[in-house]
Structures are given as structure tokens and as C-alpha cells.
C-alpha positions in Angstrom: 113.9 122.2 128.6 117.2 120.4 127.9 118.1 119.6 124.3 118.7 116.0 125.2 115.2 115.7 126.6 113.8 117.2 123.5 115.7 114.8 121.4 114.3 111.8 123.2 110.7 113.0 122.8 111.2 113.8 119.1 112.7 110.3 118.5 109.6 108.7 120.0 107.4 110.9 117.8 109.3 110.0 114.7 108.9 106.2 115.4 105.1 106.7 115.7 105.0 108.8 112.5 106.6 106.0 110.6 103.8 103.5 111.4 100.8 105.9 111.3 101.3 108.4 108.5 98.9 111.0 109.7 96.3 111.2 112.4 93.5 113.7 112.6 93.8 116.2 115.4 91.2 115.9 118.2 91.4 119.5 119.1 87.9 120.7 120.3 86.4 123.3 118.1 88.9 122.7 115.2 87.6 124.2 112.0 87.1 122.3 108.8 87.3 123.7 105.2 84.1 123.2 103.2 82.7 124.5 100.0 79.1 124.4 98.7 78.3 123.2 95.2 74.9 123.6 93.5 73.6 120.9 91.2 70.6 121.1 88.8 69.0 117.6 88.3 66.8 116.6 85.4 65.1 113.5 84.1 63.5 110.5 85.9 62.5 111.3 89.4 63.6 114.9 89.0 60.7 115.7 86.7 61.0 119.3 85.3 64.1 120.0 87.5 65.4 119.9 91.0 68.2 121.9 92.5 70.5 120.3 95.1 73.1 121.8 97.4 76.1 119.7 98.5 78.5 120.9 101.3 81.8 119.1 100.6 84.3 118.6 103.4 87.6 116.7 103.1 88.9 115.3 106.5 92.0 113.5 107.6 91.1 110.5 109.8 92.9 108.1 112.0 94.8 105.3 110.2 96.1 107.3 107.3 92.7 107.8 105.5 91.3 110.9 103.8 87.5 111.0 104.0 85.4 113.3 101.8 82.0 114.0 103.3 79.0 115.5 101.5 76.0 117.1 103.2 73.0 117.0 100.9 69.9 119.2 101.0 67.2 120.5 98.7 67.9 124.1 97.6 64.2 124.8 97.0 61.8 123.0 99.4 59.0 123.1 96.8 61.0 121.3 94.2 62.0 117.8 95.2 62.5 114.4 93.8 59.1 112.7 93.4 58.0 109.0 93.6 57.4 107.6 90.1 54.6 105.2 91.3 53.0 103.2 94.1 55.6 101.4 96.2 55.7 99.6 99.5 57.9 100.8 102.3 61.6 100.3 101.7 62.3 101.9 98.4 65.7 103.6 98.3 67.0 106.9 97.0 70.7 106.7 96.3 73.0 109.5 95.4 76.6 109.3 94.1 78.9 112.2 93.8 82.3 112.6 92.2 85.4 114.3 93.6 88.5 114.7 91.3 91.8 114.6 93.1 95.0 116.3 91.8 98.4 117.3 93.2 100.3 114.9 95.4 97.6 112.2 94.6 95.8 111.8 91.3 92.5 110.0 91.0 88.9 110.2 91.9 86.6 109.5 94.9 82.9 108.7 94.6 81.0 109.6 97.8 77.8 107.6 98.1 74.7 107.6 100.3 71.2 106.2 100.4 67.9 106.8 102.2 65.0 104.3 102.6 61.6 105.7 101.9 58.2 105.2 103.5 55.2 103.8 101.5 54.9 105.9 98.4 52.2 107.0 95.9 53.0 108.9 92.7 54.4 112.4 93.3 55.3 111.9 97.0 58.4 113.8 97.9 61.5 111.6 98.4 63.7 112.0 101.4 67.4 112.7 100.7 70.3 110.7 102.3 71.7 112.3 105.4 75.1 112.5 103.7 77.6 110.9 101.3 81.1 109.8 102.0 84.0 108.0 100.4 87.6 107.6 101.6 91.0 106.7 100.3 94.3 105.7 101.8 97.0 108.5 102.1 99.9 107.4 100.0 102.4 110.3 100.3 102.8 113.7 101.8 102.1 116.9 99.8 99.3 119.2 98.8 96.1 117.6 97.4 93.3 119.4 95.6 89.7 118.2 95.9 87.3 119.5 93.3 83.6 118.3 93.0 82.4 116.8 89.8 79.2 115.2 88.5 76.4 113.8 90.6 73.9 111.0 89.8 70.6 110.2 91.6 69.0 106.8 91.4 65.7 105.4 92.7 65.4 101.6 93.5 61.8 100.4 94.2 61.1 98.1 97.1 59.8 94.6 96.4 56.2 94.0 97.4 52.6 94.9 96.7 50.5 98.0 97.0 46.7 98.3 97.0 45.3 101.3 95.1 41.7 102.4 95.3 41.4 106.1 95.9 39.5 108.2 93.4 42.4 110.6 93.2 44.6 107.8 91.9 42.1 105.8 89.8 40.4 107.6 86.9 36.7 106.8 86.6 34.3 107.7 83.8 31.1 109.6 84.7 29.0 106.5 85.0 30.8 105.3 88.2 29.6 106.2 91.7 31.4 105.6 95.0 29.6 103.5 97.6 30.4 102.9 101.3 30.1 99.2 102.1 28.8 97.8 105.3 31.2 96.0 107.6 29.9 92.5 106.8 30.9 92.9 103.1 34.5 93.9 104.0 35.4 95.7 100.8 38.9 97.1 100.8 38.8 100.2 103.0 35.0 99.7 103.1 34.3 101.4 99.8 33.7 100.5 96.2 32.8 102.1 92.9 29.7 100.9 91.1 28.1 101.3 87.7 25.1 99.8 85.9 26.0 101.0 82.4 27.8 99.5 79.5 31.1 101.1 78.3 32.1 102.7 81.6 35.8 102.8 82.2 38.1 102.7 85.3 41.8 103.3 84.6 45.1 103.2 86.5 48.6 104.2 85.5 51.2 102.4 87.6 54.9 101.5 87.7 55.5 97.8 88.5 55.8 94.3 87.2 52.3 93.0 87.7 48.7 94.2 88.3 45.5 92.7 89.6 41.8 93.9 89.3 40.1 93.5 92.7 36.2 93.6 93.0 33.1 91.7 94.1 31.7 88.4 92.9 27.9 88.3 93.3 24.8 86.9 91.4 23.7 88.9 88.3 26.8 91.0 87.8 27.8 92.1 84.3 30.9 91.0 82.4 33.9 93.3 82.0 36.8 93.6 79.6 40.4 94.4 80.7 43.1 96.2 78.7 46.8 96.7 79.5 48.8 99.3 77.7 46.0 99.7 75.2 45.8 96.0 74.2 42.9 93.7 74.9 43.9 91.1 77.4 40.8 89.2 78.4 39.2 86.8 76.0 36.8 85.5 77.1 35.6 88.3 79.3 35.9 88.5 83.1 32.7 87.2 84.7 32.2 88.6 88.2 28.7 86.8 88.4 30.5 83.4 88.6 32.9 81.8 91.0 36.4 80.6 90.1 35.1 77.3 88.8 32.6 79.0 86.4 29.5 78.3 88.5 26.9 81.0 89.1 27.3 82.8 92.4 24.8 82.3 95.2 26.3 84.9 97.5 28.5 87.9 97.6 32.3 87.7 98.0 34.5 90.8 98.5 38.1 91.6 97.7 38.1 89.0 95.0 41.0 88.9 92.5 38.8 89.1 89.3 41.9 89.2 87.0 45.7 89.3 87.3 48.3 90.0 84.7 51.3 87.9 83.8 54.8 89.2 84.6 55.5 92.6 83.0 58.7 94.4 82.3 59.3 96.9 85.1 58.1 100.3 84.0 55.1 102.5 83.4 51.9 100.6 82.5 48.2 101.3 82.2 45.3 99.0 83.1 41.8 99.8 82.0 38.6 98.0 83.0 35.5 98.6 80.7 32.0 97.2 81.4 30.5 95.0 78.6 26.9 95.0 79.7 24.2 97.2 81.2 24.4 95.4 84.5 26.0 96.1 87.9 29.8 96.0 88.0 32.2 96.9 90.8 35.8 98.2 91.1 37.2 97.8 94.6 40.9 98.3 94.0 43.9 97.5 91.9 46.9 95.6 93.4 50.3 96.6 92.0 53.2 94.2 92.4 56.9 95.2 92.2 59.2 92.2 91.8 62.8 92.4 93.0 64.8 94.9 90.9 68.5 94.0 90.9 69.6 97.4 89.5 68.1 100.8 89.8 65.9 101.4 86.7 67.5 103.7 84.2 64.2 105.6 83.4 64.0 106.7 87.1 67.6 108.0 87.1 68.2 111.7 87.4 71.4 113.3 86.0 72.7 116.4 87.9 75.0 119.0 86.5 77.3 121.3 88.5 76.2 124.9 88.3 79.1 127.3 87.9 82.5 126.8 89.4 82.3 126.2 93.2 86.1 126.2 93.5 88.3 123.6 95.2 89.8 122.7 98.5 93.6 122.3 98.9 94.8 120.1 101.8 98.5 119.9 102.6 99.3 116.5 104.2 102.7 116.5 106.0 105.1 113.5 106.3 107.9 112.7 108.8 110.7 115.0 107.6 113.8 116.3 109.3 114.5 120.0 109.8 117.3 120.9 107.4 118.7 123.5 109.8 119.5 120.8 112.4 123.1 119.5 112.6 123.9 116.0 111.2 123.0 113.2 113.5 125.4 110.5 114.8 124.8 106.9 114.0 122.9 105.6 117.1 124.5 102.2 116.5 128.0 103.6 117.5 126.8 104.7 120.9 126.6 102.6 124.0 123.0 102.9 125.3 124.2 102.0 128.7 126.2 105.3 128.9 123.1 107.4 128.2 121.3 109.1 131.1 118.5 111.2 129.8 118.0 112.8 133.2 114.5 114.3 132.5 111.4 112.1 132.2 110.8 111.7 128.4 107.1 111.0 128.9 106.4 114.7 129.6 104.7 116.7 126.9 107.0 118.9 124.8 106.5 122.6 125.5 108.7 124.2 122.9 107.2 126.5 120.3 107.1 123.9 117.5 104.1 122.2 119.1 101.7 125.1 118.8 99.8 125.5 115.6 98.6 128.9 114.2 95.6 130.1 116.1 96.9 129.0 119.5 95.6 125.4 119.5 98.2 123.2 121.0 98.9 119.7 119.7 101.7 117.2 120.2 103.0 113.8 119.1 102.1 112.6 115.6 98.8 114.6 115.5 98.2 116.9 112.5 95.7 119.8 112.5 94.1 120.8 109.2 92.4 124.2 109.5 91.0 126.6 106.9 92.7 129.9 106.2 91.1 132.8 108.0 88.8 130.6 110.2 89.1 129.4 113.8 85.9 127.4 114.3 82.9 126.0 112.5 82.7 125.5 108.7 83.6 128.1 106.2 81.9 128.5 102.9 83.9 130.2 100.1 82.2 133.2 98.7 83.9 133.1 95.3 85.2 130.5 92.9 88.8 130.8 94.1 90.4 127.7 95.6 90.3 127.5 99.4 93.7 126.7 101.0 94.1 125.0 104.3 96.9 125.4 106.8 98.5 122.6 108.8 100.9 122.0 111.6 103.7 119.7 110.8 104.3 116.6 113.0 107.4 116.7 115.2 110.5 114.8 113.9 113.6 113.3 115.5 116.4 115.6 116.5 119.5 113.8 117.8 122.0 115.9 119.7 125.7 115.8 118.9 128.7 116.6 121.2 127.1 115.8 124.5 129.1 114.6 127.6 128.6 111.5 129.7 126.2 113.3 132.1 123.5 113.1 129.4 123.2 116.9 129.2 123.7 118.4 125.8 126.0 121.5 125.6 124.0 124.7 125.5 124.8 126.8 122.5 126.2 130.3 123.2 127.6 129.5 126.7 131.3 129.1 127.9 132.9 125.9 129.2 131.0 124.3 132.0 132.1 125.7 135.4 131.5 122.5 137.3 133.8 120.5 135.0 136.6 123.1 135.2 136.4 123.1 139.0 136.5 119.3 139.2 139.6 119.3 137.0 141.4 121.8 139.1 140.7 119.9 142.3 142.0 116.7 140.7 145.3 118.4 139.7 145.9 120.0 143.1 145.1 116.6 144.8 147.6 114.9 142.6 150.4 117.3 143.4 149.8 117.1 147.1 149.7 113.4 147.0 153.1 113.3 145.3 154.7 115.5 147.9 153.4 113.4 150.8 154.7 110.2 149.2 158.2 111.6 148.9 158.2 112.7 152.6 157.2 109.2 153.7 159.9 107.7 151.6 162.5 110.0 153.1 161.3 109.2 156.6 161.6 105.5 156.0 165.1 105.9 154.7 166.3 107.9 157.7 165.7 111.4 156.4 168.2 113.8 154.7 171.7 114.0 156.0 171.6 110.7 157.9 
């Protein structure tokens, strides 16, 4: 390939590099450097403790952005974050990581991710986000070190209502007995708990902002008393034997709201229903309400500490720089662009050795490949705490030839004077001498010739 042709291709590359600082290589099967960090989380939804693995991968993306991706998974499938209460579908588990940046850039990225949950009861396992990510704009070339830091896990409950009536969730004293209700009565899930003794207790612990006691209204039912967080709430007593207007019941009504609390602070509460007479009483369900929570509750937050030193990832980001071994370039403003004839088609891909990265993957233009040391495909996980370095292929840069002739071909180093040029000069000299002799003969003939 001619040097002039290479120069034109390199010039176009340099112009592109000045507008798009770096672009991720799209080479199929290109490896990415990753490291795995282990976190131990405690408090809030972590209970006695949960271990989390985070696979951390920096990646250069199009548009001059550096993205840091985290893959999150439970290290022990039997130890997971648990639901702190009864919640409708739509609660969210949110995780935020920290990546400290040093070297050519100094700062911090905070990869984040969230996962909505199905309807929950206390102790249900929480699903982790598929991944976390955060990105920053590349400001300069150089080597950047990415090192993972702290991680925080937050649970945000969904707004809504949940009905609770299972015996496993509600604690009943020994005087209560479950009953299956006939379809015409239409109790919640067609069952109730019934007692005929005084002093029997039904209790529910819940996390929310409001709670209601659901049961039957029917003739002859005994009064009950309600306690919330250990304090007596109902005075006078709840009267299931009367309607809402205080009149004696003449029939049976099911799924009636016998009592409902005022707005409570979001958190853990306990409601307790105790019978006040030796008459029939029913507990059908409790309805727990969760109002809109603007911020994740602090008491559900789990704090995660990094275990050991997972190491760091070094990524070298190149910029458009000239090769110091090249000769100085002429000022393109002093040249007449009309005299230039590149000859070869500059749209062809360069094939010189500078466009092939280590490992044999070929790239061109302003693409930069970032690959881990000692790996050719897939993700690599460091086995020790030593930093993991990445290799890169530098983008091509402008190389302007000097000393070229009007033909547009640059002189080839190491060769003698061009043979075609010397031959053309010799022919021109011989032609000039011959032309001069012929002219003198014609002048002589016109003047009558010698000796006349």
C-alpha cells in the first residue's frame, strides 16, 4: 500500500477521533475484564445475614461513555432477603453499589438497579435486580482504575391493601376454632374462626399504615375489644350484634369492617382482638393498608460490607495521538489541493500491521478494543486480590507524507531515484538538442546555404 494512500486514510480516522473520543469495538467474541466481589449484608430485610456476589465489569460504550455493569446473585440460595410484612404486588427491592475511580479520572460511580416483587407475606424471598449499572463521560485518555466499594439494599413497599386470614399468619388462642362457611355466607376465602368464650385472643403482627378487623355481623354476637401496640383502642366496645347505625341485627352479614384504625406511622405494629363476653364471636380476616411511601423505610434497609479485597480493574483509554517516530508534517494550508492526486481509493480498509490488535482480532477506524490480559473470550475472574490490567489497541492517527512529487505517490524509503523520471528527462534533453540542429539547417537553407 502506498504511503500517500495510508496518509489519506489516517487523516480521515483522525478527524473522526476528534469528535468521538472512543468507541467500543464490535468484534464478535471480544473478552471483557470482570472481577467478583462478595458482600455480607445485615440488618433490615437481611435478617441474620445474607451474602451477595457482584460481578463487576467496566465497558467502553459508543459516544464516549464508560459504563460499569454489576451482575448480582445470592451466594447462598438458602439465605436471601425476606419480606418484612404483607404487601400487595409492586413492592421494589433496590440495590446501589459504589465504584471508586482513580488514575486518569478521579471520582465515583454508583451503579443502581431495582426489581419489582409479587404479592408478599412475611418471610417471602425477595427477587434480586437483574443487574446494576452507572456510566460517566470519558474526559481524557489514560489509565483508569475501577475498585468496588460499599453496597446498600433498600426495600420500598407497594401502596395498597392486603387481606390476611391464614392461621399461619394470625395467632389464635386455644378457644378459637376454624369453620368452613357455606357459599351463601361468602366469608373471605370461605372460612372464619369462631369462639364462644370470654377472653379469647386473635393477634396479628403487620407492617403498614392502617389495619382493619373483618368479621360477621349477626344477632346475638358478643362484644369484643381491640388493642393496637398494646394499647386499648376501642371504648366503647365493638358490637358485632348490631349494624352500623347501632340497631340490633336481624340477619347475617359477612366480610364486614367491624373496626378500622386511624393512620399509623409506617412500621411494625400489632393488632389484638379479645372477646369480652361468653357469646359467639368471629374473626374472618385483617386488612392491612400501606399508604404511599415516598422514601424507602430506614428500618428495612440492609447494609452490605465488602468481604476481603477483590482487587481492581485497570482500563487504559487511548486518545488521538501522533506517532513520535513519524517525520514532521507540512502545513496542509500551504498546499494546493487541486494538485493532489491520491491515486488509490481512500475508502478501502487499511491493511497495515497497526490495525491488528493482540490476539489477532482486526479492527480499524476509530474503534478501540479493550481486552483482559491473558484471555481471548468470555469473562475472566481474578483468582487473587491483585489488580487486573486490560490491554487495548490504539486508534489510528493522521500521518501526512513529506517530499512527494506531483504524481501523488510518496517516495519509497530505501530506493534510488525513480527510473521513469530519469528516462523522461533524458528524452527531453535529446529532443531539445535535435530540435536545435534542425532549426539551424532550415535557417541555412532559407539563406541560400553555406558558400553561396
